[in-house]
All heavy atoms as TSV, in Angstrom:
chain	resi	resn	atom	element	x	y	z
A	1	MET	N	N	-0.483	24.424	-25.256
A	1	MET	CA	C	-0.495	23.805	-23.952
A	1	MET	C	C	0.464	24.552	-23.037
A	1	MET	O	O	1.549	24.923	-23.437
A	1	MET	CB	C	-0.087	22.339	-24.080
A	1	MET	CG	C	0.040	21.637	-22.761
A	1	MET	SD	S	0.476	19.913	-22.987
A	1	MET	CE	C	-0.642	19.206	-21.854
A	2	PHE	N	N	0.041	24.727	-21.789
A	2	PHE	CA	C	0.881	25.393	-20.809
A	2	PHE	C	C	1.902	24.414	-20.241
A	2	PHE	O	O	1.628	23.222	-20.110
A	2	PHE	CB	C	0.034	25.948	-19.652
A	2	PHE	CG	C	-0.917	27.020	-20.077
A	2	PHE	CD1	C	-2.265	26.752	-20.216
A	2	PHE	CD2	C	-0.454	28.304	-20.351
A	2	PHE	CE1	C	-3.146	27.739	-20.614
A	2	PHE	CE2	C	-1.315	29.290	-20.757
A	2	PHE	CZ	C	-2.660	29.011	-20.888
A	3	GLY	N	N	3.072	24.922	-19.901
A	3	GLY	CA	C	4.086	24.073	-19.291
A	3	GLY	C	C	3.756	23.785	-17.839
A	3	GLY	O	O	3.070	24.558	-17.171
A	4	PHE	N	N	4.211	22.670	-17.344
A	4	PHE	CA	C	3.991	22.326	-15.939
A	4	PHE	C	C	5.039	21.315	-15.488
A	4	PHE	O	O	5.707	20.687	-16.302
A	4	PHE	CB	C	2.580	21.762	-15.710
A	4	PHE	CG	C	2.300	20.484	-16.449
A	4	PHE	CD1	C	2.552	19.251	-15.859
A	4	PHE	CD2	C	1.776	20.520	-17.733
A	4	PHE	CE1	C	2.291	18.073	-16.538
A	4	PHE	CE2	C	1.514	19.347	-18.416
A	4	PHE	CZ	C	1.769	18.116	-17.817
A	5	ASN	N	N	5.174	21.191	-14.194
A	5	ASN	CA	C	6.043	20.193	-13.585
A	5	ASN	C	C	5.172	19.136	-12.931
A	5	ASN	O	O	4.170	19.462	-12.292
A	5	ASN	CB	C	6.942	20.808	-12.511
A	5	ASN	CG	C	7.964	21.740	-13.109
A	5	ASN	OD1	O	8.433	21.522	-14.216
A	5	ASN	ND2	N	8.295	22.783	-12.392
A	6	TYR	N	N	5.548	17.897	-13.071
A	6	TYR	CA	C	4.830	16.785	-12.463
A	6	TYR	C	C	5.843	15.934	-11.726
A	6	TYR	O	O	6.742	15.354	-12.331
A	6	TYR	CB	C	4.113	15.978	-13.555
A	6	TYR	CG	C	3.296	14.826	-13.031
A	6	TYR	CD1	C	2.165	15.047	-12.260
A	6	TYR	CD2	C	3.669	13.524	-13.307
A	6	TYR	CE1	C	1.408	13.988	-11.790
A	6	TYR	CE2	C	2.915	12.454	-12.844
A	6	TYR	CZ	C	1.793	12.697	-12.077
A	6	TYR	OH	O	1.046	11.649	-11.616
A	7	TYR	N	N	5.705	15.847	-10.420
A	7	TYR	CA	C	6.668	15.133	-9.589
A	7	TYR	C	C	5.941	14.019	-8.840
A	7	TYR	O	O	4.992	14.274	-8.101
A	7	TYR	CB	C	7.306	16.117	-8.604
A	7	TYR	CG	C	8.257	15.490	-7.618
A	7	TYR	CD1	C	9.482	14.978	-8.039
A	7	TYR	CD2	C	7.945	15.435	-6.279
A	7	TYR	CE1	C	10.363	14.417	-7.137
A	7	TYR	CE2	C	8.820	14.876	-5.359
A	7	TYR	CZ	C	10.026	14.368	-5.804
A	7	TYR	OH	O	10.898	13.808	-4.907
A	8	THR	N	N	6.350	12.790	-9.032
A	8	THR	CA	C	5.705	11.660	-8.356
A	8	THR	C	C	6.753	10.730	-7.766
A	8	THR	O	O	7.130	9.731	-8.373
A	8	THR	CB	C	4.816	10.854	-9.326
A	8	THR	OG1	O	5.617	10.433	-10.427
A	8	THR	CG2	C	3.666	11.656	-9.835
A	9	PRO	N	N	7.198	11.044	-6.564
A	9	PRO	CA	C	8.159	10.152	-5.925
A	9	PRO	C	C	7.482	8.818	-5.603
A	9	PRO	O	O	6.320	8.775	-5.203
A	9	PRO	CB	C	8.556	10.890	-4.667
A	9	PRO	CG	C	7.412	11.792	-4.384
A	9	PRO	CD	C	6.830	12.156	-5.720
A	10	THR	N	N	8.189	7.750	-5.785
A	10	THR	CA	C	7.630	6.424	-5.563
A	10	THR	C	C	8.575	5.595	-4.715
A	10	THR	O	O	9.771	5.561	-4.960
A	10	THR	CB	C	7.408	5.709	-6.911
A	10	THR	OG1	O	6.547	6.496	-7.720
A	10	THR	CG2	C	6.794	4.346	-6.714
A	11	LYS	N	N	8.018	4.944	-3.726
A	11	LYS	CA	C	8.801	4.020	-2.916
A	11	LYS	C	C	8.189	2.640	-3.127
A	11	LYS	O	O	6.994	2.438	-2.916
A	11	LYS	CB	C	8.730	4.400	-1.442
A	11	LYS	CG	C	9.531	3.477	-0.546
A	11	LYS	CD	C	9.530	3.980	0.884
A	11	LYS	CE	C	10.413	3.129	1.748
A	11	LYS	NZ	N	10.520	3.677	3.106
A	12	VAL	N	N	8.983	1.688	-3.547
A	12	VAL	CA	C	8.510	0.326	-3.784
A	12	VAL	C	C	9.178	-0.581	-2.754
A	12	VAL	O	O	10.398	-0.590	-2.629
A	12	VAL	CB	C	8.865	-0.153	-5.213
A	12	VAL	CG1	C	8.442	-1.594	-5.407
A	12	VAL	CG2	C	8.216	0.752	-6.247
A	13	VAL	N	N	8.363	-1.300	-2.006
A	13	VAL	CA	C	8.862	-2.258	-1.027
A	13	VAL	C	C	8.403	-3.624	-1.508
A	13	VAL	O	O	7.212	-3.870	-1.652
A	13	VAL	CB	C	8.304	-1.961	0.382
A	13	VAL	CG1	C	8.814	-2.959	1.391
A	13	VAL	CG2	C	8.667	-0.539	0.787
A	14	PHE	N	N	9.334	-4.500	-1.760
A	14	PHE	CA	C	9.022	-5.780	-2.380
A	14	PHE	C	C	9.700	-6.916	-1.636
A	14	PHE	O	O	10.836	-6.787	-1.200
A	14	PHE	CB	C	9.509	-5.767	-3.846
A	14	PHE	CG	C	9.204	-7.018	-4.595
A	14	PHE	CD1	C	7.962	-7.205	-5.172
A	14	PHE	CD2	C	10.150	-8.015	-4.711
A	14	PHE	CE1	C	7.665	-8.369	-5.856
A	14	PHE	CE2	C	9.881	-9.187	-5.395
A	14	PHE	CZ	C	8.622	-9.367	-5.970
A	15	GLY	N	N	9.017	-8.010	-1.479
A	15	GLY	CA	C	9.627	-9.194	-0.889
A	15	GLY	C	C	8.674	-9.939	0.021
A	15	GLY	O	O	7.611	-9.447	0.379
A	16	LYS	N	N	9.076	-11.116	0.400
A	16	LYS	CA	C	8.267	-11.974	1.255
A	16	LYS	C	C	8.011	-11.303	2.601
A	16	LYS	O	O	8.931	-10.810	3.248
A	16	LYS	CB	C	8.974	-13.308	1.469
A	16	LYS	CG	C	8.169	-14.294	2.254
A	16	LYS	CD	C	8.875	-15.626	2.357
A	16	LYS	CE	C	8.032	-16.615	3.130
A	16	LYS	NZ	N	8.650	-17.929	3.199
A	17	GLY	N	N	6.745	-11.262	2.998
A	17	GLY	CA	C	6.381	-10.716	4.304
A	17	GLY	C	C	6.291	-9.197	4.379
A	17	GLY	O	O	6.044	-8.656	5.446
A	18	THR	N	N	6.493	-8.509	3.276
A	18	THR	CA	C	6.476	-7.043	3.338
A	18	THR	C	C	5.094	-6.473	3.633
A	18	THR	O	O	4.990	-5.310	4.020
A	18	THR	CB	C	7.034	-6.413	2.045
A	18	THR	OG1	O	6.328	-6.934	0.933
A	18	THR	CG2	C	8.513	-6.679	1.897
A	19	GLU	N	N	4.046	-7.296	3.507
A	19	GLU	CA	C	2.714	-6.793	3.851
A	19	GLU	C	C	2.630	-6.434	5.334
A	19	GLU	O	O	1.790	-5.642	5.745
A	19	GLU	CB	C	1.623	-7.799	3.480
A	19	GLU	CG	C	1.583	-9.051	4.317
A	19	GLU	CD	C	2.522	-10.155	3.859
A	19	GLU	OE1	O	3.322	-9.947	2.927
A	19	GLU	OE2	O	2.464	-11.238	4.449
A	20	THR	N	N	3.538	-6.965	6.129
A	20	THR	CA	C	3.541	-6.634	7.557
A	20	THR	C	C	4.028	-5.212	7.822
A	20	THR	O	O	3.903	-4.727	8.939
A	20	THR	CB	C	4.424	-7.623	8.345
A	20	THR	OG1	O	5.771	-7.498	7.894
A	20	THR	CG2	C	3.943	-9.050	8.177
A	21	GLN	N	N	4.544	-4.546	6.802
A	21	GLN	CA	C	5.052	-3.186	6.950
A	21	GLN	C	C	4.035	-2.117	6.543
A	21	GLN	O	O	4.334	-0.928	6.585
A	21	GLN	CB	C	6.311	-3.006	6.102
A	21	GLN	CG	C	7.444	-3.920	6.479
A	21	GLN	CD	C	8.606	-3.771	5.525
A	21	GLN	OE1	O	8.863	-2.699	4.990
A	21	GLN	NE2	N	9.318	-4.856	5.291
A	22	VAL	N	N	2.852	-2.539	6.173
A	22	VAL	CA	C	1.859	-1.604	5.627
A	22	VAL	C	C	1.615	-0.422	6.552
A	22	VAL	O	O	1.711	0.735	6.143
A	22	VAL	CB	C	0.527	-2.321	5.313
A	22	VAL	CG1	C	-0.564	-1.329	4.985
A	22	VAL	CG2	C	0.718	-3.289	4.169
A	23	ALA	N	N	1.286	-0.683	7.803
A	23	ALA	CA	C	0.945	0.406	8.725
A	23	ALA	C	C	2.097	1.395	8.890
A	23	ALA	O	O	1.893	2.610	8.822
A	23	ALA	CB	C	0.533	-0.160	10.077
A	24	SER	N	N	3.300	0.887	9.086
A	24	SER	CA	C	4.430	1.799	9.294
A	24	SER	C	C	4.760	2.581	8.029
A	24	SER	O	O	5.138	3.750	8.103
A	24	SER	CB	C	5.659	1.042	9.798
A	24	SER	OG	O	6.088	0.090	8.853
A	25	LEU	N	N	4.603	1.971	6.868
A	25	LEU	CA	C	4.877	2.682	5.619
A	25	LEU	C	C	3.845	3.778	5.361
A	25	LEU	O	O	4.191	4.871	4.903
A	25	LEU	CB	C	4.916	1.713	4.439
A	25	LEU	CG	C	6.106	0.765	4.428
A	25	LEU	CD1	C	5.892	-0.352	3.415
A	25	LEU	CD2	C	7.386	1.522	4.122
A	26	VAL	N	N	2.605	3.514	5.684
A	26	VAL	CA	C	1.566	4.541	5.522
A	26	VAL	C	C	1.846	5.706	6.469
A	26	VAL	O	O	1.793	6.879	6.078
A	26	VAL	CB	C	0.164	3.946	5.770
A	26	VAL	CG1	C	-0.889	5.044	5.845
A	26	VAL	CG2	C	-0.192	2.957	4.667
A	27	ARG	N	N	2.165	5.397	7.728
A	27	ARG	CA	C	2.465	6.461	8.699
A	27	ARG	C	C	3.718	7.243	8.327
A	27	ARG	O	O	3.816	8.440	8.607
A	27	ARG	CB	C	2.615	5.862	10.085
A	27	ARG	CG	C	1.296	5.548	10.747
A	27	ARG	CD	C	1.458	5.284	12.237
A	27	ARG	NE	N	2.441	4.243	12.512
A	27	ARG	CZ	C	2.171	2.947	12.620
A	27	ARG	NH1	N	0.944	2.533	12.481
A	27	ARG	NH2	N	3.115	2.080	12.881
A	28	GLU	N	N	4.681	6.584	7.695
A	28	GLU	CA	C	5.924	7.251	7.282
A	28	GLU	C	C	5.632	8.478	6.423
A	28	GLU	O	O	6.354	9.458	6.464
A	28	GLU	CB	C	6.787	6.255	6.506
A	28	GLU	CG	C	8.111	6.783	6.043
A	28	GLU	CD	C	8.912	5.737	5.275
A	28	GLU	OE1	O	8.777	4.529	5.556
A	28	GLU	OE2	O	9.690	6.151	4.384
A	29	PHE	N	N	4.558	8.414	5.652
A	29	PHE	CA	C	4.193	9.524	4.777
A	29	PHE	C	C	3.042	10.341	5.338
A	29	PHE	O	O	2.420	11.134	4.643
A	29	PHE	CB	C	3.842	8.991	3.389
A	29	PHE	CG	C	5.042	8.406	2.687
A	29	PHE	CD1	C	5.292	7.055	2.727
A	29	PHE	CD2	C	5.945	9.232	2.036
A	29	PHE	CE1	C	6.404	6.514	2.106
A	29	PHE	CE2	C	7.065	8.715	1.412
A	29	PHE	CZ	C	7.299	7.355	1.453
A	30	GLY	N	N	2.738	10.154	6.619
A	30	GLY	CA	C	1.703	10.940	7.276
A	30	GLY	C	C	0.290	10.475	6.966
A	30	GLY	O	O	-0.667	11.189	7.249
A	31	GLY	N	N	0.144	9.296	6.404
A	31	GLY	CA	C	-1.176	8.811	6.027
A	31	GLY	C	C	-1.891	8.106	7.151
A	31	GLY	O	O	-1.288	7.627	8.107
A	32	LYS	N	N	-3.216	8.085	7.035
A	32	LYS	CA	C	-4.055	7.364	7.982
A	32	LYS	C	C	-4.980	6.394	7.254
A	32	LYS	O	O	-5.519	5.479	7.852
A	32	LYS	CB	C	-4.886	8.335	8.805
A	32	LYS	CG	C	-4.044	9.220	9.709
A	32	LYS	CD	C	-4.906	10.143	10.513
A	32	LYS	CE	C	-4.014	11.015	11.386
A	32	LYS	NZ	N	-4.780	11.962	12.168
A	33	LYS	N	N	-5.178	6.625	5.982
A	33	LYS	CA	C	-6.041	5.784	5.170
A	33	LYS	C	C	-5.342	5.501	3.843
A	33	LYS	O	O	-4.480	6.254	3.423
A	33	LYS	CB	C	-7.371	6.485	4.869
A	33	LYS	CG	C	-8.199	6.775	6.100
A	33	LYS	CD	C	-9.487	7.451	5.714
A	33	LYS	CE	C	-10.310	7.750	6.943
A	33	LYS	NZ	N	-11.592	8.349	6.582
A	34	VAL	N	N	-5.758	4.407	3.198
A	34	VAL	CA	C	-5.198	4.071	1.895
A	34	VAL	C	C	-6.317	3.667	0.942
A	34	VAL	O	O	-7.400	3.273	1.378
A	34	VAL	CB	C	-4.163	2.929	1.968
A	34	VAL	CG1	C	-2.971	3.331	2.792
A	34	VAL	CG2	C	-4.780	1.669	2.511
A	35	LEU	N	N	-6.050	3.788	-0.318
A	35	LEU	CA	C	-6.945	3.304	-1.356
A	35	LEU	C	C	-6.309	2.039	-1.918
A	35	LEU	O	O	-5.169	2.065	-2.369
A	35	LEU	CB	C	-7.100	4.347	-2.467
A	35	LEU	CG	C	-7.838	3.885	-3.723
A	35	LEU	CD1	C	-9.295	3.593	-3.396
A	35	LEU	CD2	C	-7.745	4.948	-4.806
A	36	ILE	N	N	-7.040	0.937	-1.855
A	36	ILE	CA	C	-6.527	-0.328	-2.367
A	36	ILE	C	C	-7.245	-0.625	-3.670
A	36	ILE	O	O	-8.469	-0.729	-3.702
A	36	ILE	CB	C	-6.748	-1.470	-1.361
A	36	ILE	CG1	C	-6.028	-1.154	-0.053
A	36	ILE	CG2	C	-6.282	-2.791	-1.945
A	36	ILE	CD1	C	-6.291	-2.139	1.053
A	37	HIS	N	N	-6.481	-0.758	-4.721
A	37	HIS	CA	C	-7.018	-1.039	-6.053
A	37	HIS	C	C	-6.480	-2.395	-6.480
A	37	HIS	O	O	-5.285	-2.615	-6.465
A	37	HIS	CB	C	-6.556	0.054	-7.015
A	37	HIS	CG	C	-7.062	-0.114	-8.398
A	37	HIS	ND1	N	-7.812	0.840	-9.020
A	37	HIS	CD2	C	-6.950	-1.124	-9.279
A	37	HIS	CE1	C	-8.125	0.421	-10.233
A	37	HIS	NE2	N	-7.610	-0.780	-10.398
A	38	TYR	N	N	-7.365	-3.293	-6.829
A	38	TYR	CA	C	-6.907	-4.608	-7.269
A	38	TYR	C	C	-7.759	-5.091	-8.427
A	38	TYR	O	O	-8.811	-4.545	-8.711
A	38	TYR	CB	C	-6.897	-5.615	-6.110
A	38	TYR	CG	C	-8.241	-5.875	-5.490
A	38	TYR	CD1	C	-9.044	-6.907	-5.949
A	38	TYR	CD2	C	-8.711	-5.091	-4.444
A	38	TYR	CE1	C	-10.280	-7.156	-5.383
A	38	TYR	CE2	C	-9.942	-5.332	-3.883
A	38	TYR	CZ	C	-10.734	-6.364	-4.349
A	38	TYR	OH	O	-11.946	-6.606	-3.800
A	39	GLY	N	N	-7.313	-6.137	-9.080
A	39	GLY	CA	C	-7.950	-6.616	-10.296
A	39	GLY	C	C	-8.829	-7.834	-10.108
A	39	GLY	O	O	-9.819	-7.792	-9.401
A	40	GLY	N	N	-8.446	-8.926	-10.720
A	40	GLY	CA	C	-9.300	-10.091	-10.880
A	40	GLY	C	C	-9.670	-10.895	-9.658
A	40	GLY	O	O	-10.522	-11.753	-9.744
A	41	GLY	N	N	-9.089	-10.678	-8.541
A	41	GLY	CA	C	-9.492	-11.391	-7.345
A	41	GLY	C	C	-8.450	-12.303	-6.737
A	41	GLY	O	O	-8.679	-12.886	-5.674
A	42	SER	N	N	-7.293	-12.447	-7.364
A	42	SER	CA	C	-6.269	-13.319	-6.779
A	42	SER	C	C	-5.793	-12.772	-5.437
A	42	SER	O	O	-5.378	-13.538	-4.569
A	42	SER	CB	C	-5.089	-13.500	-7.730
A	42	SER	OG	O	-4.436	-12.285	-7.976
A	43	VAL	N	N	-5.875	-11.475	-5.258
A	43	VAL	CA	C	-5.475	-10.876	-3.983
A	43	VAL	C	C	-6.400	-11.335	-2.858
A	43	VAL	O	O	-5.975	-11.491	-1.712
A	43	VAL	CB	C	-5.415	-9.327	-4.083
A	43	VAL	CG1	C	-6.800	-8.728	-4.203
A	43	VAL	CG2	C	-4.689	-8.730	-2.901
A	44	ILE	N	N	-7.651	-11.611	-3.193
A	44	ILE	CA	C	-8.596	-12.136	-2.199
A	44	ILE	C	C	-8.338	-13.625	-1.976
A	44	ILE	O	O	-8.235	-14.086	-0.840
A	44	ILE	CB	C	-10.050	-11.896	-2.650
A	44	ILE	CG1	C	-10.330	-10.397	-2.709
A	44	ILE	CG2	C	-11.033	-12.594	-1.714
A	44	ILE	CD1	C	-11.637	-10.031	-3.366
A	45	ARG	N	N	-8.225	-14.377	-3.060
A	45	ARG	CA	C	-8.012	-15.825	-2.959
A	45	ARG	C	C	-6.726	-16.168	-2.214
A	45	ARG	O	O	-6.662	-17.141	-1.476
A	45	ARG	CB	C	-8.004	-16.466	-4.345
A	45	ARG	CG	C	-9.374	-16.482	-5.006
A	45	ARG	CD	C	-9.389	-17.307	-6.282
A	45	ARG	NE	N	-8.447	-16.830	-7.292
A	45	ARG	CZ	C	-8.689	-15.877	-8.171
A	45	ARG	NH1	N	-9.853	-15.259	-8.181
A	45	ARG	NH2	N	-7.776	-15.519	-9.058
A	46	SER	N	N	-5.703	-15.358	-2.383
A	46	SER	CA	C	-4.421	-15.630	-1.726
A	46	SER	C	C	-4.420	-15.225	-0.253
A	46	SER	O	O	-3.532	-15.614	0.496
A	46	SER	CB	C	-3.289	-14.878	-2.440
A	46	SER	OG	O	-3.395	-13.484	-2.191
A	47	GLY	N	N	-5.398	-14.421	0.156
A	47	GLY	CA	C	-5.461	-13.960	1.539
A	47	GLY	C	C	-4.699	-12.674	1.792
A	47	GLY	O	O	-4.706	-12.145	2.905
A	48	LEU	N	N	-4.031	-12.144	0.783
A	48	LEU	CA	C	-3.229	-10.934	0.963
A	48	LEU	C	C	-4.078	-9.722	1.337
A	48	LEU	O	O	-3.713	-8.961	2.231
A	48	LEU	CB	C	-2.424	-10.632	-0.300
A	48	LEU	CG	C	-1.536	-9.389	-0.241
A	48	LEU	CD1	C	-0.518	-9.493	0.888
A	48	LEU	CD2	C	-0.841	-9.180	-1.574
A	49	LEU	N	N	-5.214	-9.558	0.700
A	49	LEU	CA	C	-6.066	-8.402	1.010
A	49	LEU	C	C	-6.499	-8.420	2.470
A	49	LEU	O	O	-6.462	-7.401	3.148
A	49	LEU	CB	C	-7.284	-8.362	0.087
A	49	LEU	CG	C	-8.213	-7.170	0.286
A	49	LEU	CD1	C	-7.479	-5.860	0.001
A	49	LEU	CD2	C	-9.439	-7.290	-0.605
A	50	LYS	N	N	-6.873	-9.568	2.970
A	50	LYS	CA	C	-7.286	-9.686	4.368
A	50	LYS	C	C	-6.129	-9.347	5.307
A	50	LYS	O	O	-6.315	-8.659	6.305
A	50	LYS	CB	C	-7.817	-11.079	4.660
A	50	LYS	CG	C	-8.329	-11.229	6.085
A	50	LYS	CD	C	-9.249	-12.392	6.218
A	50	LYS	CE	C	-9.735	-12.616	7.626
A	50	LYS	NZ	N	-10.253	-11.470	8.311
A	51	LYS	N	N	-4.920	-9.805	4.975
A	51	LYS	CA	C	-3.760	-9.497	5.806
A	51	LYS	C	C	-3.539	-7.988	5.894
A	51	LYS	O	O	-3.228	-7.447	6.948
A	51	LYS	CB	C	-2.498	-10.139	5.250
A	51	LYS	CG	C	-2.408	-11.609	5.467
A	51	LYS	CD	C	-1.097	-12.138	4.873
A	51	LYS	CE	C	-0.982	-13.621	4.974
A	51	LYS	NZ	N	0.266	-14.116	4.358
A	52	VAL	N	N	-3.692	-7.317	4.760
A	52	VAL	CA	C	-3.433	-5.881	4.712
A	52	VAL	C	C	-4.547	-5.103	5.409
A	52	VAL	O	O	-4.291	-4.180	6.173
A	52	VAL	CB	C	-3.246	-5.395	3.259
A	52	VAL	CG1	C	-3.198	-3.885	3.177
A	52	VAL	CG2	C	-1.965	-5.998	2.680
A	53	THR	N	N	-5.796	-5.467	5.167
A	53	THR	CA	C	-6.900	-4.708	5.771
A	53	THR	C	C	-7.070	-4.991	7.252
A	53	THR	O	O	-7.505	-4.127	7.996
A	53	THR	CB	C	-8.227	-4.978	5.033
A	53	THR	OG1	O	-8.498	-6.378	5.033
A	53	THR	CG2	C	-8.175	-4.465	3.606
A	54	ASP	N	N	-6.721	-6.181	7.709
A	54	ASP	CA	C	-6.777	-6.475	9.130
A	54	ASP	C	C	-5.611	-5.822	9.878
A	54	ASP	O	O	-5.756	-5.397	11.014
A	54	ASP	CB	C	-6.750	-7.987	9.399
A	54	ASP	CG	C	-8.048	-8.656	9.012
A	54	ASP	OD1	O	-9.025	-7.956	8.680
A	54	ASP	OD2	O	-8.088	-9.904	9.017
A	55	CYS	N	N	-4.498	-5.776	9.272
A	55	CYS	CA	C	-3.269	-5.097	9.693
A	55	CYS	C	C	-3.110	-4.856	11.193
A	55	CYS	O	O	-3.211	-3.731	11.649
A	55	CYS	CB	C	-3.148	-3.772	8.943
A	55	CYS	SG	S	-1.482	-3.125	8.999
A	56	PRO	N	N	-2.835	-5.890	11.965
A	56	PRO	CA	C	-2.609	-5.695	13.397
A	56	PRO	C	C	-1.191	-5.229	13.690
A	56	PRO	O	O	-0.779	-5.169	14.829
A	56	PRO	CB	C	-2.808	-7.109	13.951
A	56	PRO	CG	C	-2.326	-7.981	12.861
A	56	PRO	CD	C	-2.730	-7.284	11.581
A	57	TYR	N	N	-0.442	-4.869	12.658
A	57	TYR	CA	C	0.983	-4.648	12.769
A	57	TYR	C	C	1.386	-3.309	13.354
A	57	TYR	O	O	2.538	-3.050	13.531
A	57	TYR	CB	C	1.646	-4.797	11.399
A	57	TYR	CG	C	1.226	-6.055	10.697
A	57	TYR	CD1	C	0.427	-6.002	9.573
A	57	TYR	CD2	C	1.617	-7.290	11.181
A	57	TYR	CE1	C	0.035	-7.170	8.930
A	57	TYR	CE2	C	1.221	-8.444	10.552
A	57	TYR	CZ	C	0.442	-8.384	9.441
A	57	TYR	OH	O	0.049	-9.517	8.821
A	58	GLY	N	N	0.484	-2.434	13.585
A	58	GLY	CA	C	0.940	-1.144	14.074
A	58	GLY	C	C	-0.193	-0.264	14.525
A	58	GLY	O	O	-0.063	0.938	14.577
A	59	LYS	N	N	-1.315	-0.855	14.847
A	59	LYS	CA	C	-2.461	-0.059	15.300
A	59	LYS	C	C	-2.194	0.522	16.661
A	59	LYS	O	O	-1.477	0.015	17.444
A	59	LYS	CB	C	-3.727	-0.919	15.339
A	59	LYS	CG	C	-4.211	-1.261	13.964
A	59	LYS	CD	C	-5.489	-2.047	14.049
A	59	LYS	CE	C	-6.016	-2.331	12.659
A	59	LYS	NZ	N	-7.231	-3.083	12.641
């Protein structure tokens, strides 16, 4: 096997209401789109997915 370097910087933002920071956090890294991966559906039932995808916080 050939040697290689793998670098994955991670920023974790956690806490009540942090979904309101989605737009600014994406822009902080030069992003315009995101991939949202979720599991069993609690993210839909709780309304969190809608809050994030509607994201009026920084358009």
